[in-house]
LOMI-146794 format. One record per residue (C-alpha): y, z, x. Coordinates in Angstrom, 3 decimals. Layout:
residues N
Y,Z,X
...
end
This chain:
residues 269
-67.970,-5.456,-27.923
-69.101,-2.766,-30.568
-66.331,-1.303,-32.937
-66.660,2.227,-33.360
-63.793,3.425,-35.730
-63.194,6.946,-36.234
-60.388,6.518,-38.681
-60.609,7.618,-42.507
-58.604,4.347,-43.635
-60.036,1.370,-41.789
-60.411,-1.877,-43.912
-64.255,-1.987,-43.394
-65.710,1.149,-42.293
-63.205,4.050,-42.713
-64.724,7.383,-43.051
-68.261,6.475,-41.989
-68.578,9.637,-39.650
-68.174,13.349,-40.415
-68.071,14.611,-36.858
-67.254,13.308,-33.362
-70.923,13.785,-32.231
-71.974,11.568,-34.921
-69.527,8.914,-33.854
-70.620,9.283,-30.534
-74.290,8.905,-31.413
-73.661,5.809,-33.237
-71.629,4.384,-30.066
-74.554,5.445,-27.914
-77.003,3.437,-30.330
-74.822,0.590,-30.187
-74.998,0.782,-26.169
-78.946,0.853,-26.332
-79.273,-2.172,-28.823
-77.333,-3.996,-26.194
-73.362,-3.957,-26.668
-71.864,-4.224,-23.422
-68.591,-2.272,-24.550
-67.824,0.218,-27.252
-64.409,-0.047,-28.562
-63.385,3.431,-29.937
-60.169,3.296,-32.622
-58.422,6.165,-34.128
-55.794,4.550,-35.939
-56.212,1.651,-38.608
-54.306,-1.556,-37.722
-54.846,-2.848,-41.351
-51.970,-5.184,-41.347
-49.514,-5.149,-44.469
-49.785,-8.451,-46.639
-51.447,-10.061,-49.387
-55.061,-9.051,-48.259
-54.591,-5.169,-47.972
-51.239,-4.671,-49.753
-49.003,-2.093,-47.828
-51.466,-1.766,-44.917
-52.289,1.066,-43.000
-50.275,4.364,-42.515
-49.085,5.183,-38.794
-50.578,8.312,-37.590
-49.113,10.631,-35.073
-50.185,10.364,-31.664
-51.359,13.821,-31.524
-53.592,13.180,-34.508
-55.003,9.781,-32.862
-55.912,11.634,-29.634
-57.799,14.383,-31.806
-59.786,11.695,-33.506
-60.889,9.749,-30.509
-60.922,12.016,-27.534
-63.891,13.956,-28.587
-65.935,10.688,-29.331
-64.810,9.479,-26.060
-65.881,12.383,-24.044
-69.080,12.748,-25.639
-70.138,9.258,-25.266
-68.931,9.240,-21.647
-71.485,12.207,-20.990
-74.460,10.639,-22.823
-73.965,7.196,-21.313
-72.269,7.344,-17.859
-72.325,3.685,-16.865
-71.102,2.389,-20.496
-67.983,0.644,-20.403
-65.551,2.268,-23.338
-62.550,0.930,-24.797
-59.636,2.637,-26.459
-58.159,0.698,-29.270
-54.564,1.954,-29.280
-50.909,0.770,-28.619
-49.829,4.230,-27.465
-49.390,5.166,-23.977
-50.077,8.927,-24.448
-53.292,7.847,-26.234
-54.301,5.617,-23.826
-53.619,8.090,-20.821
-55.866,10.964,-22.534
-58.549,8.363,-23.298
-58.508,7.081,-19.659
-58.673,10.878,-18.436
-61.668,11.181,-20.555
-63.477,8.404,-19.212
-62.322,5.084,-20.981
-62.259,1.889,-18.858
-60.315,-0.664,-21.084
-57.138,-0.319,-23.198
-57.405,-2.570,-26.379
-53.546,-3.253,-27.531
-53.369,-4.679,-30.942
-49.583,-5.437,-30.464
-50.483,-7.254,-27.203
-47.208,-9.366,-27.281
-45.011,-6.476,-26.657
-46.911,-3.902,-24.813
-44.832,-0.951,-23.650
-43.836,-1.068,-19.872
-45.175,2.439,-19.319
-48.444,1.373,-20.804
-48.716,-1.553,-18.502
-47.908,0.649,-15.394
-50.580,3.338,-16.469
-53.215,0.533,-17.066
-52.366,-0.995,-13.542
-52.221,2.405,-11.694
-55.972,3.449,-13.363
-57.384,0.085,-12.458
-58.336,-0.356,-16.249
-58.881,-3.488,-17.780
-56.397,-4.678,-20.886
-57.093,-6.529,-23.790
-53.897,-8.301,-25.214
-54.199,-9.051,-29.017
-52.024,-11.773,-30.513
-49.602,-9.888,-33.106
-46.232,-11.088,-33.568
-44.230,-7.669,-34.578
-46.393,-4.997,-35.675
-49.130,-4.644,-38.272
-46.786,-3.623,-40.654
-44.316,-6.542,-39.804
-46.699,-9.254,-38.755
-46.688,-11.443,-41.742
-42.933,-11.224,-42.200
-42.329,-12.232,-38.436
-45.174,-15.015,-38.216
-44.665,-18.566,-38.862
-46.683,-21.314,-37.169
-46.293,-25.375,-36.996
-49.341,-25.459,-34.632
-51.142,-22.134,-34.454
-53.196,-22.937,-31.598
-50.762,-24.174,-29.087
-48.329,-21.594,-30.234
-50.607,-18.622,-29.769
-51.648,-20.033,-26.538
-48.295,-19.948,-25.298
-47.382,-16.271,-26.607
-50.712,-14.967,-24.846
-49.860,-16.852,-21.784
-46.419,-15.147,-21.630
-47.963,-11.649,-22.543
-50.716,-12.307,-19.567
-48.087,-13.231,-16.949
-46.124,-10.160,-17.783
-49.436,-8.055,-17.296
-50.046,-9.683,-14.056
-46.559,-8.958,-12.784
-47.064,-5.255,-13.900
-49.988,-5.210,-11.280
-53.001,-5.622,-13.395
-55.328,-8.094,-11.869
-55.894,-11.325,-13.936
-59.784,-10.871,-13.985
-59.011,-7.458,-16.081
-56.732,-9.099,-18.638
-58.699,-10.295,-21.713
-56.940,-12.475,-24.624
-57.657,-11.837,-27.991
-56.217,-14.626,-30.444
-55.463,-11.602,-33.336
-57.482,-12.842,-36.316
-56.003,-11.786,-39.156
-52.468,-10.587,-37.905
-49.911,-12.833,-39.231
-51.919,-15.900,-39.918
-53.116,-17.658,-42.993
-56.873,-18.335,-43.964
-56.530,-21.822,-42.548
-54.827,-20.528,-39.348
-57.608,-18.182,-38.503
-60.091,-20.888,-38.894
-58.091,-23.367,-36.650
-57.910,-20.702,-34.126
-61.555,-19.979,-34.343
-62.498,-23.461,-33.841
-59.989,-23.897,-30.912
-60.880,-20.699,-29.225
-61.596,-22.163,-25.610
-58.248,-23.885,-25.671
-56.201,-20.601,-26.077
-56.654,-19.819,-22.161
-57.247,-21.429,-18.982
-60.954,-21.749,-18.270
-62.478,-18.553,-16.874
-60.045,-16.288,-18.575
-61.997,-13.600,-20.531
-61.562,-13.927,-24.444
-62.168,-11.600,-27.106
-63.075,-12.881,-30.551
-62.704,-9.971,-33.359
-63.387,-11.962,-36.363
-65.804,-9.573,-38.057
-65.489,-8.804,-41.660
-61.856,-10.237,-41.728
-60.079,-11.311,-44.935
-59.972,-14.722,-43.867
-64.041,-14.764,-43.879
-63.784,-12.985,-47.310
-61.950,-16.022,-48.460
-64.729,-18.155,-48.751
-67.028,-16.360,-50.867
-64.812,-13.753,-52.206
-66.860,-10.911,-50.773
-65.689,-7.328,-50.033
-65.570,-6.239,-46.076
-68.977,-4.844,-46.070
-70.790,-7.907,-47.479
-69.423,-10.450,-44.934
-72.139,-10.635,-42.420
-73.282,-14.306,-43.126
-69.544,-15.221,-42.592
-69.107,-13.010,-39.595
-72.064,-14.440,-38.021
-70.867,-17.833,-38.477
-67.800,-16.973,-36.668
-69.660,-15.311,-34.007
-71.531,-18.776,-33.422
-68.449,-20.576,-33.512
-66.696,-18.526,-31.042
-69.720,-18.480,-28.805
-69.345,-22.096,-28.099
-66.196,-21.155,-25.845
-68.565,-19.280,-23.617
-69.471,-22.628,-21.718
-65.721,-22.046,-20.094
-64.854,-18.724,-20.574
-66.354,-15.098,-20.469
-66.412,-14.125,-24.456
-66.662,-10.879,-25.823
-67.338,-10.811,-29.576
-65.931,-7.706,-31.369
-68.110,-6.937,-34.153
-68.992,-4.376,-36.773
-72.475,-5.417,-37.245
-73.956,-4.824,-33.819
-77.780,-5.019,-34.135
-77.547,-8.093,-36.465
-75.065,-9.707,-34.304
-77.265,-9.173,-31.271
-80.427,-10.457,-32.883
-78.507,-13.691,-34.112
-77.153,-14.555,-30.743
-80.761,-14.015,-29.062
-82.017,-16.413,-31.634
-79.009,-18.927,-31.055
-79.309,-18.741,-27.332
-83.222,-19.358,-27.811
-82.682,-22.438,-30.013
-80.295,-24.073,-27.563
-82.307,-23.322,-24.503
end
C-alpha cells in the first residue's frame, strides 16, 4: 500500500510534489513497481506529542479536496484498474474522492467514524480502513493509556469493526490498522508490531503502517527520511502475520520494500 502524500507538512515527505500531475505520475510508478493500492492523502495527521510537538494543523475540507482530487482523477485515468485509497476522516472529502474513482477510504480516526461516512462507504461499495486512534491526532496522547496494549487495541478495533458491519459494510471490505504512533509509546508500538496477528480474528485484513514512524527512529536516532532499515525490519515482522491474515504494508519506500519482500519470500521458500 503505497503512501502518496500531497501535503506540504507530512512528517516524512511533505511538499515533495510541485503539481498534481507529478504526484499522479509517482503513484503510477508505484503501481508499475507492484504496489497493490495507492493511498492518497491531503491532510497531515502528524499527532501532537513529544515526537512532533504541536502536531499538524487541520486544513479545511475544500483545501483537502483541492489537493487530492486532481491526483486521484489523473491516477484513475492513467491506471483504470488500480485500487486507489483516500486517506481522510471527512465525509465530504471521501465523497469527492469516490466520485473521482477511489475505491478505499482510510480513516485515521477509525474508532469514531462519522455515521454519514460509514453510510457513504456502504452505499458506494467501497472498502474501509479503520485506524486505531483514541481521540484525534491532536488529542490522542492525552486520551490514550494502556495496561495491555495488544489486548486493548484488539478490543477497540473489534468494536469499530462491528459498528462498520452494522452500517452495511461487508466484513471482507473492512481492514484494521493498529495505528502505530497514535497515542502509543515506543515500547507499545513494538508490542503491537510483534502481536499483529493477535489483533483480529484470522482472515481479517490488516494494515501495518509503521513506515518511518517515530518509534522506529527511537532505535537509532535517525530522521524520518533515514529510517529505511528500521522500516524494513518492521515490514518483515508484520509479514509474519500473513500466515493467518491478508496483510497490507503501508509504506513510503515502495521499491525498496518490494525488493526486500521478494528476497524474504525467496529465502523462506
